[in-house]
Each structure stands twice: as structure tokens, then as C-alpha cells.
N, C-alpha and C positions, 0 to 999 in steps of 0.2 A: 319481560325482563331478560329472559334467557336469550331471546333473539338479539337484544341490544348488546349483550356480552359477546355473542358470536360475531356480530358486526364489528365491534371494537377490536376483537382479536384479529379478524381478517384484515381490517384496515391497518393495523400495526404491522402485520406480515407484509402487506403490499408496500408500505413505506420502507421497510427494511430492504425489500427486494430492489427498490429503486436506488437505494444508497449503496448497493454492493460495489465493491471495488472491481474495476475493469483493468485489463492489462495496459500498461503505459510503456512507451518506448523511452529508453534512457541510455546514459553512458556512465560507467563508474569512473569517478575522478579521484576518489580516496577511500581507503578502507582502514578502519581503526578497530582491530580485533579486540584489543584490551578494553575498549569502552563499549564494544558491541554496536558500532555505528558505521554507516556507509554514506558517502557523499555521492549524489547522483545529479547529473545534468539531465533534465527530463522535460517532456512535453506536458501539456495540461493534464491535471488529475481531476477528472470530473466529480468523482465521489467526495473529494475534499474541497471542491470549488476553488481550485488552485491553478494559476497560469503556469506555463513552462518557466523553469528557472534552474539554478543549481543550488542544492541545499543538502543539509545533513539529516539523515533519518536514523532512528533507532532500528535495530534489526530484531525481528520477532524470534528467530531461531538462530543462534550463533553459527550453526552448521551451514547456514546459507552463505556465510562469508567465504567459505571454502570453495564454493561453486564458481565464483567470479574473481577477476583480478582487475586492477586499475587499467583503464583503456577499453575494457570489454563493452560492447554494445549489448544491452539487455532489454528484456521485457520484465516488468515487475508490477506488483500490486501493493498499494499502501493504504493504510487506514489509521484512524485514531485508536490507540490501545492504551488504556489507563492514562488518557490525556496527552499521550506522546504520538507524534507522527511516526509510524512504524512500517517498515517494509515487511509484508507478511508472506510474499512469494517473490522469487527472482530466478531468472534463467537467462543464459546467453541467448542472444538473437541469432538466428541462422542467416 
């Protein structure tokens, strides 16, 4: 029984590791600080099984909106947070 529990836990961790967000290239097209949202034109987001497109995301930390401005090319990570597509990390591309 104990071996079965350990196997189940390890299996769950490996599934989570596969679904981790990877940095995605994008460009900021709109920022809505009042609503805590950012619109990004982006490439495919593998962990969300999403093709490239332009779409609105919630922002995980409002301070992230101060790091970028409209027109900036960025690298970002996004995930589902409380059922919402959310940018969890963002930085300007070099």
C-alpha cells in the first residue's frame, strides 16, 4: 500500500513538471492597469495548448504592469490561475 501511495505522488509530480509554463515570446499591445489586464500578441503557449494569437490576460502581480509598456517585445509565462488565463512572469526581451 505504501509503495502505491509513493508511486501515485511521484506520478503527480512528474505530470505537474510536464505542464510547467515555459517562456513565450510576445508583444504588448494594450495595458489596463485599472482592471489588472494585459493584451499580448504571442506565439504558441505549450502548457496551455494554445496557438499564437492576440489576447487579453489577467496579471498575477499588478507590479508586473509597471515593467513593460505598449509596443515592448517581451518574454512571459502564463498559466491558469483560479480558472483565468494569467501572466505569472513577464520581462522585456533583449
